[in-house]
C-alpha positions in Angstrom: -61.1 296.5 3.6 -59.2 295.5 6.8 -61.3 293.1 9.0 -61.7 294.2 12.6 -61.1 290.6 13.7 -57.4 290.0 14.3 -55.8 287.5 11.9 -52.8 285.5 13.0 -50.6 283.3 10.8 -49.0 280.3 12.5 -46.0 278.4 11.1 -45.5 274.8 12.1 -42.3 272.8 11.5 -42.4 269.1 10.4 -43.3 266.4 12.9 -46.5 265.8 14.9 -44.7 266.9 18.1 -44.5 270.4 16.7 -47.7 270.5 14.7 -50.1 269.3 17.5 -49.4 272.2 19.9 -49.5 274.7 17.1 -52.9 273.4 16.0 -54.2 273.6 19.6 -52.9 277.2 19.9 -54.7 278.1 16.7 -57.9 276.6 17.9 -57.7 278.4 21.2 -57.0 281.8 19.5 -60.2 281.3 17.5 -62.5 279.9 20.2 -61.4 281.9 23.2 -59.9 285.2 21.8 -61.9 286.0 18.7 -59.1 285.5 16.1 -59.1 284.2 12.6 -56.1 281.9 12.1 -54.2 280.5 9.2 -51.8 277.6 10.0 -49.1 277.0 7.5 -47.6 273.5 7.8 -44.2 272.5 6.5 -44.2 268.9 5.5 -41.8 266.2 4.3 -44.4 264.2 2.4 -48.0 264.5 1.1 -49.7 262.1 3.4 -51.1 264.7 5.8 -54.4 266.4 5.2 -56.7 268.8 7.0 -59.2 266.1 7.6 -56.6 264.1 9.5 -55.8 267.1 11.8 -59.1 268.7 12.4 -62.4 266.9 13.1 -65.5 268.3 11.3 -66.6 269.9 14.6 -63.3 271.8 14.8 -63.3 273.2 11.2 -64.3 276.8 11.1 -64.4 279.7 8.7 -62.0 281.3 11.1 -59.4 278.5 11.1 -57.6 277.4 7.9 -54.8 274.9 7.6 -52.5 275.3 4.5 -49.9 272.7 3.6 -46.8 273.9 1.8 -45.3 271.7 -0.9 -43.1 269.0 0.7 -39.5 270.2 1.2 -36.6 268.0 0.1 -33.3 268.4 1.7 -31.9 264.9 0.9 -29.1 266.3 -1.2 -27.9 268.5 1.8 -27.7 265.9 4.5 -26.2 262.6 5.4 -26.6 260.0 8.2 -24.7 262.2 10.7 -27.0 265.3 10.2 -28.9 265.9 13.5 -32.7 266.3 13.7 -32.3 269.9 14.8 -30.2 270.7 11.8 -32.6 269.0 9.4 -35.5 270.9 10.8 -33.6 274.2 10.4 -32.9 273.3 6.8 -36.5 272.3 6.1 -37.8 275.6 7.5 -35.3 277.6 5.5 -36.5 275.8 2.3 -40.1 276.7 3.1 -39.5 280.5 3.5 -40.3 281.3 -0.2 -43.6 279.4 0.2 -44.5 281.4 3.3 -43.6 284.7 1.7 -45.7 283.9 -1.4 -48.7 282.8 0.7 -48.7 286.0 2.8 -48.1 288.3 -0.2 -51.1 286.7 -2.0 -53.4 287.8 0.9 -55.4 291.0 0.4 -54.3 292.1 3.8 -51.4 290.5 5.7 -52.1 289.0 9.1 -51.5 291.2 12.1 -49.1 288.6 13.7 -46.8 285.7 12.7 -46.3 283.0 15.3 -43.5 280.5 14.5 -42.1 277.6 16.5 -38.5 277.6 17.5 -37.3 276.2 14.1 -39.0 279.0 12.1 -37.4 282.1 13.6 -35.8 283.0 10.2 -39.3 283.8 9.1 -39.2 286.9 11.3 -37.7 288.8 8.3 -40.9 288.1 6.4 -43.0 289.3 9.3 -41.0 292.6 9.4 -41.4 293.0 5.6 -45.2 292.9 6.0 -45.2 294.9 9.2 -46.5 292.0 11.3 -46.0 291.4 15.0 -43.7 288.4 15.5 -43.9 285.8 18.2 -42.2 282.5 18.8 -44.1 279.6 20.3 -41.8 277.2 22.3 -43.6 273.9 22.1 -41.4 272.6 24.9 -41.0 273.8 28.5 -39.6 277.0 30.1 -36.5 275.3 31.3 -35.6 274.4 27.7 -36.4 278.0 26.6 -34.1 279.2 29.4 -31.2 277.1 28.0 -31.9 278.2 24.5 -31.8 281.9 25.1 -28.8 281.5 27.5 -26.8 279.4 25.1 -25.5 282.3 23.0 -24.0 283.9 26.1 -22.0 280.8 27.3 -18.3 281.7 27.4 -15.4 279.4 26.7 -14.8 278.6 30.4 -18.4 277.6 31.0 -18.3 275.5 27.8 -15.2 273.8 28.9 -16.5 273.1 32.4 -19.7 271.5 31.0 -18.5 269.7 27.9 -15.0 268.6 28.9 -15.1 268.6 32.7 -18.8 267.4 32.8 -19.8 270.0 35.4 -23.4 271.1 35.6 -24.3 274.0 33.3 -25.5 277.0 35.4 -28.5 279.0 34.0 -29.1 282.3 35.9 -32.1 281.9 38.2 -32.9 278.3 37.1 -32.0 274.8 38.1 -28.6 273.8 36.6 -28.4 271.1 33.9 -26.4 268.0 34.8 -24.0 266.8 32.1 -25.8 263.5 31.5 -29.1 265.4 30.9 -27.6 268.0 28.6 -29.1 268.9 25.2 -27.1 267.4 22.3 -26.1 270.7 20.5 -24.6 272.1 23.7 -22.2 269.2 23.8 -21.0 269.8 20.2 -19.5 273.3 20.1 -18.2 274.3 16.6 -20.6 271.8 15.0 -23.3 272.8 12.6 -26.0 271.8 15.0 -24.5 274.0 17.7 -24.4 277.0 15.3 -28.0 276.5 14.3 -29.1 276.2 17.9 -27.2 279.4 18.8 -28.8 281.2 15.9 -32.3 280.2 17.1 -31.5 281.4 20.6 -30.4 284.7 19.3 -33.4 285.2 17.0 -35.9 284.2 19.7 -34.7 287.3 21.6 -35.9 289.5 18.7 -39.5 288.5 19.0 -42.3 290.7 20.3 -43.2 287.9 22.7 -42.3 284.4 23.6 -45.2 281.9 24.1 -44.4 278.7 26.0 -46.4 275.5 26.3 -46.2 275.3 30.1 -48.0 276.9 33.1 -46.9 278.9 36.1 -47.5 276.3 38.8 -45.3 273.8 36.8 -42.2 276.0 36.5 -42.6 279.1 38.7 -38.8 279.6 39.3 -37.8 279.3 35.6 -40.6 281.6 34.4 -39.7 284.2 37.1 -36.1 284.1 35.9 -37.1 284.6 32.2 -39.1 287.7 33.1 -36.4 289.1 35.5 -34.0 291.5 33.8 -31.4 290.7 36.5 -31.4 287.1 35.4 -32.6 285.7 32.0 -34.9 288.6 31.1 -32.0 290.5 29.7 -31.2 287.8 27.1 -34.8 286.8 26.5 -35.4 290.5 25.8 -39.2 289.9 25.3 -42.1 289.1 27.6 -42.5 285.4 28.2 -46.1 284.1 28.2 -46.9 280.6 29.7 -50.0 279.6 27.7 -50.2 275.8 28.4 -50.8 273.1 28.8 -52.0 273.0 25.2 -52.6 269.3 24.2 -55.1 267.6 21.9 -58.3 266.8 23.9 -59.7 263.3 24.0 -62.4 262.8 21.5 -65.7 261.5 23.0 -67.0 258.4 21.3 -63.7 257.1 19.9 -63.7 253.4 19.8 -60.9 251.0 19.2 -59.7 247.5 20.3 -57.4 249.1 22.8 -60.1 251.2 24.5 -62.5 248.2 24.5 -59.8 246.1 26.2 -59.2 248.9 28.8 -62.9 249.0 29.6 -62.5 245.5 31.1 -59.5 246.4 33.3 -59.7 247.7 36.9 -59.1 251.4 37.6 -55.4 252.6 37.4 -54.2 249.0 36.9 -52.6 249.4 33.4 -49.3 250.9 32.4 -49.2 252.4 28.9 -46.0 252.0 27.0 -45.2 254.3 24.0 -42.3 256.2 22.7 -44.1 258.8 20.7 -44.4 259.5 17.0 -40.6 259.3 16.4 -39.0 257.0 19.1 -37.6 253.5 18.4 -35.7 250.9 20.4 -33.0 248.4 19.4 -33.8 244.7 19.1 -32.1 243.9 22.4 -33.8 246.7 24.3 -37.2 245.6 22.9 -36.6 242.1 24.2 -35.5 243.4 27.7 -38.6 245.6 27.8 -40.9 242.7 27.0 -39.3 240.6 29.8 -39.5 243.5 32.2 -43.2 244.1 31.6 -43.9 240.4 31.9 -41.9 239.9 35.1 -43.6 243.0 36.7 -46.9 241.0 36.7 -48.7 244.3 35.9 -51.3 244.9 33.1 -49.9 246.8 30.1 -50.7 248.3 26.7 -47.5 248.5 24.6 -47.4 250.4 21.3 -44.6 248.5 19.5 -42.6 249.6 16.6 -40.1 247.5 14.7 -36.6 247.8 16.2 -34.0 250.0 14.7 -30.4 249.8 15.6 -28.4 252.9 16.6 -31.2 255.4 15.8 -33.6 256.2 18.6 -35.4 258.8 16.4 -35.8 256.8 13.3 -39.5 257.6 12.7 -39.5 261.3 13.5 -40.3 262.5 9.9 -42.5 259.5 9.0 -46.3 259.5 9.3 -47.0 255.9 8.3 -48.9 253.8 10.9 -48.7 250.6 8.8 -48.6 247.2 10.4 -45.7 244.7 10.5 -45.0 241.3 11.8 -43.9 242.5 15.2 -44.2 239.1 17.0 -40.8 238.1 15.5 -39.1 240.7 17.7 -40.6 239.5 21.0 -39.5 236.7 23.3 -40.8 233.3 22.3 -44.2 232.7 23.9 -44.5 236.3 25.2 -47.8 237.1 23.5 -49.4 233.8 24.8 -48.1 234.2 28.3 -49.3 237.8 28.6 -52.5 237.4 26.7 -54.7 238.0 29.7 -52.7 240.9 31.2 -51.3 242.7 28.3 -52.1 244.1 24.8 -49.4 244.8 22.2 -50.5 247.3 19.5 -48.4 247.6 16.4 -47.1 251.1 15.4 -49.9 253.4 16.6 -52.6 253.8 19.2 -55.0 256.7 20.2 -52.8 258.0 22.9 -54.9 260.9 24.1 -57.9 258.7 24.6 -55.8 256.0 26.3 -54.2 258.4 28.8 -57.7 259.7 29.5 -59.0 256.2 30.3 -59.6 255.5 34.0 -57.9 252.1 33.7 -54.5 253.7 33.0 -52.3 254.0 36.1 -48.9 254.8 34.6 -47.1 255.9 31.4 -43.7 254.5 30.3 -42.8 257.5 28.0 -40.0 258.9 25.9 -40.7 262.2 27.6 -41.5 264.2 24.5 -43.1 267.4 25.9 -46.5 266.8 24.3 -46.7 263.3 25.9 -45.5 264.7 29.2 -48.2 267.3 29.3 -50.8 264.8 28.2 -49.8 262.7 31.2 -50.1 265.7 33.5 -53.5 266.8 32.3 -54.8 263.3 32.8 -53.2 262.8 36.2 -51.0 259.9 35.1 -47.5 259.3 36.7 -44.6 258.6 34.4 -41.6 256.2 33.9 -39.2 258.4 32.1 -37.4 256.8 29.1 -35.8 259.7 27.2 -34.4 258.9 23.7 -33.5 262.1 21.8 -33.8 265.9 21.5 -34.4 267.6 24.8 -36.1 264.5 26.3 -33.2 264.0 28.8 -33.9 267.5 30.2 -37.6 266.7 30.3 -37.0 263.5 32.2 -34.8 265.3 34.7 -37.5 267.9 35.2 -40.3 265.4 35.6 -38.4 263.2 38.0 -36.2 265.5 40.0 -37.8 269.0 39.8 -41.5 268.3 40.1 -41.6 264.7 41.3 -44.1 263.0 39.0 -41.8 260.4 37.4 -39.2 257.6 38.1 -36.3 256.9 35.8 -33.6 254.4 35.2 -30.1 254.6 36.7 -28.6 254.6 33.2 -29.9 256.7 30.3 -31.8 254.5 27.7 -29.9 256.5 25.0 -26.6 255.4 26.5 -27.1 251.7 27.3 -29.6 248.9 27.4 -31.9 249.0 30.4 -32.1 245.5 31.8 -35.3 243.6 32.5 -34.8 243.6 36.3 -34.7 247.4 36.4 -37.7 247.7 34.1 -39.6 245.3 36.4 -38.6 247.3 39.5 -39.6 250.7 37.9 -43.0 249.4 36.8 -43.7 247.9 40.2 -42.5 251.0 42.0 -44.9 253.2 40.0 -47.9 250.8 40.0 -47.9 249.2 43.4 -45.3 250.8 45.6 -45.7 253.5 48.3 -43.5 255.8 46.2 -45.9 255.4 43.3 -48.8 256.6 45.5 -46.9 259.8 46.4 -46.1 260.4 42.8 -49.7 259.8 41.8 -50.9 262.3 44.4 -48.5 264.9 43.1 -49.5 264.5 39.5 -53.2 264.7 40.4 -52.5 268.1 42.1 -50.7 269.3 38.9 -53.7 268.1 36.9 -56.0 270.4 39.0 -53.6 273.3 38.6 -53.4 272.7 34.8 -57.2 272.9 34.5 -57.3 276.1 36.5 -54.5 277.7 34.4 -56.5 277.3 31.2 -59.9 278.3 32.6 -61.2 281.8 32.2 -59.2 284.0 34.5 -56.4 281.4 35.0 -52.8 282.2 34.5 -52.4 280.7 31.0 -55.7 282.0 29.8 -54.7 285.5 30.9 -51.2 285.2 29.3 -52.8 284.4 25.9 -55.3 287.2 26.5 -52.4 289.6 26.9 -51.0 288.5 23.5 -54.4 288.9 21.9 -54.7 292.4 23.4 -51.4 293.4 21.9 -52.5 292.1 18.5 -55.8 294.0 18.8 -54.0 297.3 19.6 -51.7 296.7 16.6 -54.7 296.0 14.4 -56.4 299.2 15.5 -53.3 301.2 14.7 -53.1 299.6 11.2 -56.8 300.5 10.6 -56.4 304.0 11.8 -53.3 304.5 9.6 -55.1 303.1 6.6 -58.0 305.5 7.1 -55.8 308.6 7.6 
């Protein structure tokens, strides 16, 4: 018998940056909108488990996490294969597992929600007569580029790629050449073809969910829903439903949090490059000197240096320890022992950013980290490394004014210690830092309102839920006829 509670299937691509917002969406559909949810997770190894992702208080009869067998694309790639192409390949390999899992259910879910890399699964949704949604785990500006990309003509392409002119997106801020997304700069490459395919398939969805909120990107969201601008290519209603980030867990204890308890309010800068970001040995040394010379307190999550690969740990989940001291300047740990804390590999970022001692975040500008900073009212030093992070950095610094960034992109050259020192001091003790701090505090307040009952993001997801309920009632009526 068909349940009267709507059931949604969510499909998450590999990487915690994709999985975390999908989990938060699933939890919100269950807790706020009366859904039952199955989250299918595509993995590259067997180290993840449900107990790692959901605390006992979050597990529910109505929320299930299913891990597909690890996908192996090693025979199809080489060192030049981009992350985006690898993700597309992995999701393609997982399609048979998704189809088998849905066909094994007594009644298929009413809706399938995939992230950007899973749009080829829409064929499965159509086969089982499910509504199909795409969840953009990045921002609306990135969505705007993605749906616009298939319409870029040869002249626009030449102007941007070869003449390095800004890329114009109807109704939105243009994208400067230096901040452009990698696939756009590689026409006729496999990564470009995969990206165009995703942009085209997104427009076939019944709705597009985005991890942002109206007050953060009003101009872009208006353009996406305007048929005279981007609405014609998006071809589906766009629902801002964010910011969806993992909430801080009360009662979590660690060496880092205990150390932060002893520091003055807003006196510590947190340094982390996300779950996938890495620096070269030379950049690691320059960063260490810059932090020391700034004379500011810091917590630095340090990974072993990797040369010529800023995304070396994207598909790895290990948080093992290593002898990191060998990669720091001689005497650095002793000289900074009273003002800094170096943490190897991993730290509880959500709880750190939520701590009152944190006054700034030197971040790779992954969208999850950016939203975590916003919801905690923490200003940012933008240090983009890969994927759409250059666009994110431009948006945070130039569009909404809650970040500072270096004169040269970290992905293009080594940022020297003097500039790092200057950026840290500007954010932590300068007048400009105070203005940025005030701005991000205002965004924090708007973010809270957006997610509260009756707020813009709450209502957006409620509209999606209503469409699913209507579709479910039609299915029930048809079955009873």
